[in-house]
Rosetta silent file (secondary structure, phi, psi, omega in degrees, C-alpha in Angstrom):
SEQUENCE: MTVRFEADWCHHELGPYRDCAATYERYPFDTLPPLDPAGFTGTFDWLGGLSGEPVPDTSAAELAELERAVADLGLALPADFLAYHRDGRLLWSLDEVAPAGNWTNFSPPLPSPVEPGAYLVRFFRDQQDCVLWYLYLRPGGECFVVHSWNEYESDYELLAEGELTEEEMADPEAIRWCAASFEEFAHRYWVESRICLDFTNGDGPTDPRLLAYLAHYARQRPGA
SCORE:     score description
SCORE:     0.000 S_00000001
   1 L     0.000  120.414  177.254  -14.846    1.034    0.850 S_00000001
   2 L  -100.044  122.842 -174.332  -12.793    0.548   -2.311 S_00000001
   3 L   -89.657  139.708  174.952  -11.306    3.724   -3.645 S_00000001
   4 L  -105.514  113.645 -175.037  -11.017    4.337   -7.337 S_00000001
   5 L   -87.550  149.268  171.994   -7.880    6.353   -8.015 S_00000001
   6 L   -63.219  148.765 -178.095   -7.292    8.798  -10.816 S_00000001
   7 E  -112.821  130.284  167.060   -4.899    7.296  -13.410 S_00000001
   8 L  -161.712  165.706 -174.281   -1.889    9.027  -14.909 S_00000001
   9 E  -111.690  136.207  179.668    1.744    8.328  -15.781 S_00000001
  10 E  -114.081  119.369  178.650    4.542   10.453  -14.154 S_00000001
  11 E  -164.634 -159.247 -174.631    7.828   10.790  -16.047 S_00000001
  12 L  -108.658 -177.355  173.467   10.040   13.167  -18.059 S_00000001
  13 L   -69.854  158.769  178.813   10.069   14.586  -21.575 S_00000001
  14 E  -119.404   71.138 -174.231   10.849   12.408  -24.476 S_00000001
  15 H    47.565 -135.577 -179.326   13.031   14.674  -26.593 S_00000001
  16 H   -77.094   -3.437 -174.252   10.989   16.393  -29.359 S_00000001
  17 H   -86.741  -24.362 -178.881    8.210   13.793  -29.041 S_00000001
  18 E  -152.425  128.305  175.402    6.783   14.796  -25.633 S_00000001
  19 L   -81.906  160.828  174.008    7.165   18.002  -23.594 S_00000001
  20 L  -143.192  123.732 -173.222    7.553   18.297  -19.896 S_00000001
  21 L   -66.740  -31.190 -174.714    6.723   21.520  -17.976 S_00000001
  22 L  -142.130 -154.249  174.765    9.144   20.695  -15.145 S_00000001
  23 L   -62.005  -41.394  176.320   11.322   17.825  -13.969 S_00000001
  24 L  -127.075  160.938  168.621    8.231   15.585  -14.056 S_00000001
  25 E  -146.599  151.522  176.768    4.832   15.841  -15.568 S_00000001
  26 E   -96.993  131.023 -174.965    1.734   13.705  -15.239 S_00000001
  27 E  -113.010  134.450  171.594    0.460   12.342  -18.635 S_00000001
  28 L   -66.626  143.530 -172.167   -3.024   10.928  -19.195 S_00000001
  29 H   -66.629  -25.061  179.885   -3.003    7.316  -20.141 S_00000001
  30 H   -71.907   -7.274  178.331   -4.987    7.995  -23.397 S_00000001
  31 H  -100.888   -5.226 -173.697   -1.961    9.887  -24.624 S_00000001
  32 L   -93.799  152.990  171.406    0.545    7.068  -23.939 S_00000001
  33 L   -61.937  133.984  177.920    1.628    4.163  -26.233 S_00000001
  34 L   -69.604  147.585  174.829   -0.513    1.181  -25.296 S_00000001
  35 L  -111.676  141.781 -179.450    1.179   -1.855  -23.752 S_00000001
  36 L   -88.012  115.217 -175.825    0.199   -5.433  -24.347 S_00000001
  37 H   -62.625  -24.785  179.785   -0.475   -7.099  -20.920 S_00000001
  38 H   -62.814  -20.480  176.285    0.301  -10.517  -22.532 S_00000001
  39 H   -77.849   -5.499 -176.968    3.994   -9.441  -22.637 S_00000001
  40 L  -111.456   89.498 -175.007    4.222   -9.295  -18.837 S_00000001
  41 L  -108.772    9.343  177.995    4.462  -12.829  -17.567 S_00000001
  42 L    88.884    4.071  179.632    6.780  -12.194  -14.630 S_00000001
  43 L  -104.748   -9.851  175.873    9.900  -13.363  -16.532 S_00000001
  44 L    60.783   38.848  179.200   11.082   -9.963  -17.713 S_00000001
  45 H   -56.248  -37.014 -178.328   11.941  -11.249  -21.175 S_00000001
  46 H   -64.096  -15.011 -179.350   11.972   -7.727  -22.601 S_00000001
  47 H  -111.278   12.028  178.099   14.933   -7.086  -20.154 S_00000001
  48 L   102.476   -3.063 -179.521   16.855  -10.257  -21.063 S_00000001
  49 L    83.889  167.878  178.789   14.944  -12.589  -18.701 S_00000001
  50 L   -75.021  139.125 -173.074   15.609  -13.899  -15.323 S_00000001
  51 L  -101.566  -24.229 -173.440   19.257  -14.879  -14.836 S_00000001
  52 L    78.403    2.969  175.954   19.230  -16.736  -11.569 S_00000001
  53 L   -66.322  140.265  179.728   22.157  -14.713  -10.425 S_00000001
  54 L   -73.644  155.368  176.310   22.148  -14.058   -6.625 S_00000001
  55 L   -97.787  164.311  173.503   21.625  -10.570   -5.214 S_00000001
  56 L   -55.161  149.548 -178.672   23.853   -9.100   -2.443 S_00000001
  57 H   -53.100  -42.652 -176.845   23.169  -10.366    1.079 S_00000001
  58 H   -62.535  -42.356 -179.164   21.971   -6.950    2.255 S_00000001
  59 H   -68.232  -39.053  176.075   19.476   -6.709   -0.617 S_00000001
  60 H   -63.894  -42.206  178.931   18.212  -10.244    0.030 S_00000001
  61 H   -69.270  -35.083  177.041   17.766   -9.531    3.669 S_00000001
  62 H   -64.829  -43.102 -179.748   15.877   -6.297    3.098 S_00000001
  63 H   -66.546  -42.131  177.869   13.487   -8.035    0.729 S_00000001
  64 H   -58.314  -48.769  177.401   13.009  -10.979    3.168 S_00000001
  65 H   -56.411  -43.646  179.808   12.195   -8.514    5.970 S_00000001
  66 H   -62.774  -50.052  179.660    9.709   -6.701    3.810 S_00000001
  67 H   -51.251  -41.626 -179.355    8.123  -10.005    2.704 S_00000001
  68 H   -70.131  -37.902  177.807    7.658  -11.084    6.310 S_00000001
  69 H   -60.768  -40.537  179.837    6.163   -7.722    7.291 S_00000001
  70 H   -70.859  -39.453 -176.612    3.628   -7.955    4.506 S_00000001
  71 H   -64.754  -38.397 -179.630    2.847  -11.615    5.250 S_00000001
  72 L   -63.031  -18.424  176.673    2.140  -10.699    8.932 S_00000001
  73 L   -91.356    3.533 -177.398   -0.660   -8.417    7.643 S_00000001
  74 L    74.592   25.361  179.472   -2.207  -11.365    5.738 S_00000001
  75 L  -119.045  178.289  178.561   -0.999   -9.883    2.376 S_00000001
  76 L  -148.218  143.301  175.563    1.645  -10.902   -0.121 S_00000001
  77 L   -76.484  140.065 -177.625    4.096   -9.156   -2.405 S_00000001
  78 L   -65.165  150.703 -171.583    3.441   -9.904   -6.027 S_00000001
  79 H   -58.583  -46.309 -177.384    5.401  -12.649   -7.831 S_00000001
  80 H   -62.254  -39.251  179.726    6.862  -10.303  -10.502 S_00000001
  81 H   -64.797  -41.042  178.855    8.107   -7.863   -7.842 S_00000001
  82 H   -69.187  -43.530 -176.799    9.862  -10.722   -5.964 S_00000001
  83 H   -61.550  -46.226  178.705   11.332  -12.174   -9.044 S_00000001
  84 H   -63.158  -41.334 -177.037   12.908   -8.906  -10.161 S_00000001
  85 H   -81.223   -9.267  176.047   14.333   -8.054   -6.731 S_00000001
  86 L   -99.910    1.867 -179.526   15.720  -11.584   -6.268 S_00000001
  87 L  -107.390  120.185 -176.073   17.684  -11.547   -9.561 S_00000001
  88 L   -59.921  -30.636 -179.764   21.194  -10.228   -9.444 S_00000001
  89 L   -83.874  -32.594  177.426   21.208   -9.147  -13.041 S_00000001
  90 L   -79.100  -32.105 -177.959   17.837   -7.461  -13.071 S_00000001
  91 L   -56.456  129.766  178.969   18.119   -5.758   -9.707 S_00000001
  92 L    78.666   13.619  177.057   18.797   -2.087  -10.075 S_00000001
  93 H   -60.840  -40.122 -178.586   17.950   -2.070  -13.841 S_00000001
  94 H   -72.116  -38.960  178.358   15.561    0.804  -13.150 S_00000001
  95 H   -61.128  -40.763 -171.771   18.143    2.689  -11.020 S_00000001
  96 H   -68.259  -25.131 -178.886   20.701    2.432  -13.813 S_00000001
  97 H  -105.100   -0.807 -172.843   18.544    4.210  -16.403 S_00000001
  98 L   -62.950  116.167  178.832   16.834    6.723  -14.105 S_00000001
  99 L   -63.126  -26.015 -174.037   17.322   10.199  -15.681 S_00000001
 100 L  -108.149   11.282  179.060   16.779   11.998  -12.363 S_00000001
 101 L    76.075   33.148  178.482   18.844    9.678  -10.157 S_00000001
 102 L   -72.881  157.667 -177.033   15.979    7.731   -8.758 S_00000001
 103 E  -150.304  154.439  177.733   16.698    4.604   -6.772 S_00000001
 104 E   -65.049  128.766 -175.071   15.204    1.464   -5.290 S_00000001
 105 L  -162.992  118.925 -172.184   14.194    1.983   -1.730 S_00000001
 106 L   -92.737  143.173  166.907   11.703    0.000    0.423 S_00000001
 107 L  -110.988  164.049  169.558    9.429    1.277    3.067 S_00000001
 108 L   -67.642  166.337  174.224    7.617   -1.016    5.529 S_00000001
 109 L   -66.069  133.573 -172.335    4.032   -1.631    4.649 S_00000001
 110 E  -115.584  132.236  176.323    2.126    1.578    5.416 S_00000001
 111 E   -57.539  136.392  174.558   -1.694    1.709    6.019 S_00000001
 112 L   -65.203  129.520 -178.564   -3.396    3.404    3.132 S_00000001
 113 L   -74.809   -5.189 -176.063   -4.586    6.785    4.453 S_00000001
 114 L  -126.475    1.147 -175.260   -7.739    6.602    2.257 S_00000001
 115 L  -147.300  102.683 -179.923   -8.752    2.921    2.272 S_00000001
 116 L   -58.510  136.045  179.679   -9.093    0.765    5.404 S_00000001
 117 L    86.372   -7.953  178.845   -7.358   -2.566    5.072 S_00000001
 118 L  -101.391  154.778 -176.193   -5.145   -1.589    2.146 S_00000001
 119 E  -134.112  153.508  175.613   -1.392   -0.903    2.428 S_00000001
 120 E  -109.485  137.208  172.346    1.281    1.035    0.520 S_00000001
 121 E  -129.171  112.817  177.949    4.849   -0.286    0.084 S_00000001
 122 E   -74.783  140.378  179.751    7.258    2.242   -1.341 S_00000001
 123 E  -136.892  -10.589  177.493    9.790    0.699   -3.647 S_00000001
 124 E  -148.755  141.969 -174.627   11.183    3.439   -5.873 S_00000001
 125 E  -145.880  151.347  172.918   11.757    7.167   -5.219 S_00000001
 126 L   -73.771  147.342 -174.011   13.018   10.346   -6.830 S_00000001
 127 L   -68.039  -21.347  173.021   16.241   11.630   -5.225 S_00000001
 128 L  -109.720   14.850 -179.955   14.443   14.829   -4.018 S_00000001
 129 L    56.309   33.677  171.978   11.144   12.987   -3.359 S_00000001
 130 L   -61.583  -39.240  177.044    9.377   14.895   -6.141 S_00000001
 131 L  -148.552  146.019  178.838    7.537   11.597   -6.766 S_00000001
 132 E  -129.268  149.206 -178.725    7.531    8.175   -5.055 S_00000001
 133 E  -116.741  138.382 -176.499    6.254    4.883   -6.388 S_00000001
 134 E  -135.383  147.441  162.591    4.436    2.350   -4.274 S_00000001
 135 E   -74.970  140.332  172.741    2.840   -1.051   -4.523 S_00000001
 136 E  -113.107  106.737 -173.291   -0.796   -0.788   -3.476 S_00000001
 137 E  -102.877  132.144  174.898   -1.860   -3.968   -1.759 S_00000001
 138 L  -115.361  149.949  171.430   -5.501   -4.841   -1.051 S_00000001
 139 L   -57.442  136.857 -176.672   -6.941   -7.726    0.981 S_00000001
 140 L   103.961   -5.710  169.903   -7.767  -10.547   -1.374 S_00000001
 141 L    98.150    0.371  178.430   -4.483  -10.285   -3.293 S_00000001
 142 L   -69.992  139.384  178.687   -5.169   -7.291   -5.613 S_00000001
 143 E  -149.430  137.152  176.764   -1.950   -5.307   -6.258 S_00000001
 144 E  -149.970  175.176 -178.677   -1.128   -2.483   -8.581 S_00000001
 145 E  -107.137  136.650  175.606    1.396    0.375   -8.779 S_00000001
 146 E  -126.692  162.135  170.515    0.688    3.925   -7.751 S_00000001
 147 E  -123.753  159.545  179.052    2.659    7.064   -7.567 S_00000001
 148 E  -158.008  158.646  169.530    2.359   10.123   -5.129 S_00000001
 149 L   -89.023   -2.289 -178.428    4.052   13.350   -4.218 S_00000001
 150 L   -99.943  134.040  175.078    3.589   12.320   -0.590 S_00000001
 151 L   -92.604   88.120 -170.013    6.295   10.399    1.340 S_00000001
 152 H   -65.090  -29.445  178.495    3.902    8.394    3.490 S_00000001
 153 H   -61.494  -49.187  174.978    6.569    6.834    5.684 S_00000001
 154 H   -59.903  -38.948 -177.296    7.605   10.333    6.874 S_00000001
 155 H   -61.950  -41.731 -177.849    3.952   11.434    6.973 S_00000001
 156 H   -70.446  -27.185  174.426    3.083    8.657    9.502 S_00000001
 157 H   -65.482  -41.983 -178.152    6.105    9.748   11.658 S_00000001
 158 H   -72.481  -32.422  174.366    4.711   13.227   11.658 S_00000001
 159 H   -59.028  -47.795 -179.923    1.203   11.896   12.435 S_00000001
 160 H   -63.521  -25.970 -178.309    2.633   10.066   15.449 S_00000001
 161 L   -93.498    3.292  179.508    4.344   13.260   16.630 S_00000001
 162 L    75.656   14.066  179.863    1.093   15.321   16.267 S_00000001
 163 L   -92.829   -4.297 -178.855    2.478   17.441   13.435 S_00000001
 164 L  -146.968  144.019  179.375    0.026   16.013   10.904 S_00000001
 165 L   -99.047  155.703  174.804   -3.615   15.003   11.097 S_00000001
 166 H   -62.187  -33.572 -179.896   -5.373   11.973    9.596 S_00000001
 167 H   -65.031  -36.620 -174.622   -7.632   14.406    7.745 S_00000001
 168 H   -74.935  -26.535 -178.405   -4.604   16.111    6.147 S_00000001
 169 H   -84.184  -26.834 -168.011   -3.229   12.651    5.006 S_00000001
 170 L   -84.436   63.461  177.630   -6.611   11.371    3.673 S_00000001
 171 L  -115.495  100.565 -179.504   -6.469   12.906    0.204 S_00000001
 172 H   -61.622  -22.549 -177.757   -7.175   10.290   -2.558 S_00000001
 173 H   -67.594  -16.632 -175.870   -6.086   12.792   -5.156 S_00000001
 174 H   -83.039   -8.511  179.872   -2.488   12.466   -3.778 S_00000001
 175 E  -118.547  126.855 -177.465   -2.375    8.766   -4.973 S_00000001
 176 E  -125.040  125.944  174.765   -2.493    8.057   -8.666 S_00000001
 177 E   -63.979  135.892  178.263   -2.833    4.680  -10.294 S_00000001
 178 E  -137.623   -8.024  173.318   -0.019    4.120  -12.892 S_00000001
 179 E  -164.746  147.738 -177.032    0.321    0.399  -13.728 S_00000001
 180 L   -77.840  -17.362  179.700   -1.625   -2.787  -13.373 S_00000001
 181 L  -149.356  166.626  175.938    1.545   -4.745  -12.258 S_00000001
 182 H   -65.518  -44.347 -179.495    5.109   -4.137  -11.181 S_00000001
 183 H   -61.882  -36.893  178.490    6.472   -5.581  -14.498 S_00000001
 184 H   -66.248  -46.717  178.340    4.213   -3.245  -16.537 S_00000001
 185 H   -58.973  -46.945 -179.786    5.458   -0.273  -14.536 S_00000001
 186 H   -56.093  -43.654  179.869    9.037   -1.485  -14.886 S_00000001
 187 H   -61.832  -51.220 -176.465    8.715   -1.835  -18.685 S_00000001
 188 H   -70.567  -34.054 -179.898    7.317    1.572  -19.296 S_00000001
 189 H   -68.034  -41.859 -177.263    9.612    3.272  -16.869 S_00000001
 190 H   -67.988  -42.281 -178.670   12.732    1.547  -18.398 S_00000001
 191 H   -63.148  -48.093 -175.645   11.655    2.328  -22.029 S_00000001
 192 H   -68.705  -39.264  179.874   10.901    5.999  -21.311 S_00000001
 193 H   -67.352  -38.261  173.998   14.101    6.481  -19.225 S_00000001
 194 H   -62.431  -43.496  179.817   16.214    4.943  -22.017 S_00000001
 195 H   -66.279  -42.575  174.716   14.623    7.255  -24.550 S_00000001
 196 H   -55.631  -53.591 -178.211   15.122   10.307  -22.227 S_00000001
 197 H   -59.074  -42.182 -179.600   18.763    9.445  -21.700 S_00000001
 198 H   -61.361  -34.462  179.390   19.374    8.834  -25.387 S_00000001
 199 H   -77.732  -38.158  179.892   18.110   12.314  -26.267 S_00000001
 200 H   -62.683  -44.548 -169.748   20.007   13.913  -23.356 S_00000001
 201 H   -94.888   -4.531 -174.282   23.337   12.250  -24.317 S_00000001
 202 L  -170.269 -148.131 -175.871   22.991   12.266  -28.092 S_00000001
 203 L   -91.442    2.747 -178.775   20.690   12.402  -31.057 S_00000001
 204 L   118.173  175.098 -175.961   18.107   10.008  -29.731 S_00000001
 205 L   -74.483  154.582  171.629   17.536    6.278  -29.570 S_00000001
 206 L  -122.740   -9.484  176.612   18.415    3.724  -32.148 S_00000001
 207 L   -64.543  124.118 -175.296   17.131    0.618  -30.312 S_00000001
 208 H   -59.307  -26.753 -178.393   14.154   -0.646  -32.377 S_00000001
 209 H   -71.392  -36.148  179.843   12.074   -1.182  -29.187 S_00000001
 210 H   -72.214  -43.672 -179.485   12.475    2.486  -28.230 S_00000001
 211 H   -62.382  -36.326  179.354   11.764    3.649  -31.771 S_00000001
 212 H   -62.308  -42.596  178.226    8.607    1.564  -31.812 S_00000001
 213 H   -61.547  -42.622 -178.308    7.445    3.288  -28.618 S_00000001
 214 H   -70.948  -22.652  179.990    8.152    6.752  -30.096 S_00000001
 215 H   -61.528  -24.182  174.528    6.205    5.864  -33.267 S_00000001
 216 H   -60.064  -43.436 -177.694    3.047    6.367  -31.253 S_00000001
 217 H   -72.842  -38.503  178.302    3.972    9.989  -30.717 S_00000001
 218 H   -58.908  -36.794 -179.445    5.084   10.417  -34.281 S_00000001
 219 H   -70.029  -23.998 -178.710    1.612    9.313  -35.475 S_00000001
 220 H   -80.457  -13.295 -174.585    0.009   11.988  -33.284 S_00000001
 221 L   -72.576  145.519  177.162    1.792   14.847  -34.944 S_00000001
 222 L   -48.865  126.379  175.072   -0.063   17.127  -37.302 S_00000001
 223 L    94.984  -10.368 -176.747    0.281   15.893  -40.842 S_00000001
 224 L   -71.652    0.000    0.000    1.432   12.388  -39.873 S_00000001
């Protein structure tokens, strides 16, 4: 049984261009600036490209352990995810721009509570776990990014202790599709975080890439 997840994007306000009712809000994809998939080749050129710089030994070891655990299930981590986390200059690029103090944090592969044979791998989380981002891995090699308000690693611990039931975990509405690839997720997250910080810390962005993204919202305004 292949589950079709609802799709939305979870992030913050973008200054006067996009409101946010709380710390986070979920935005329908038809309201977002479109992204060109051809720009996501796994080389992260929009972020300066792969540098070849090594990552700290602890980070390399954590990634290698995760890669082995996923391989033991007959699955594989996507190449763009591995390239980003193996590059010393790119690593933590998302952490550095996170407006709410989010950070890179891996979980072991966790069985999807709504789809037999599929697995979730948490890779990024809000500091208060308001939202968590996961790779969603399916047999056959399909992989995309989802977000959820559920911390499934803790949920499985509660399940093992009898404090949570499989029925309580099996809510497909709690998992939302948000990007076709890790690099696509990283790009939109980085751009929106930069915009958010530029408005928080000053008068707004001046980087042409960020202004081009905001132009989509400017065109939606009445009278534009």
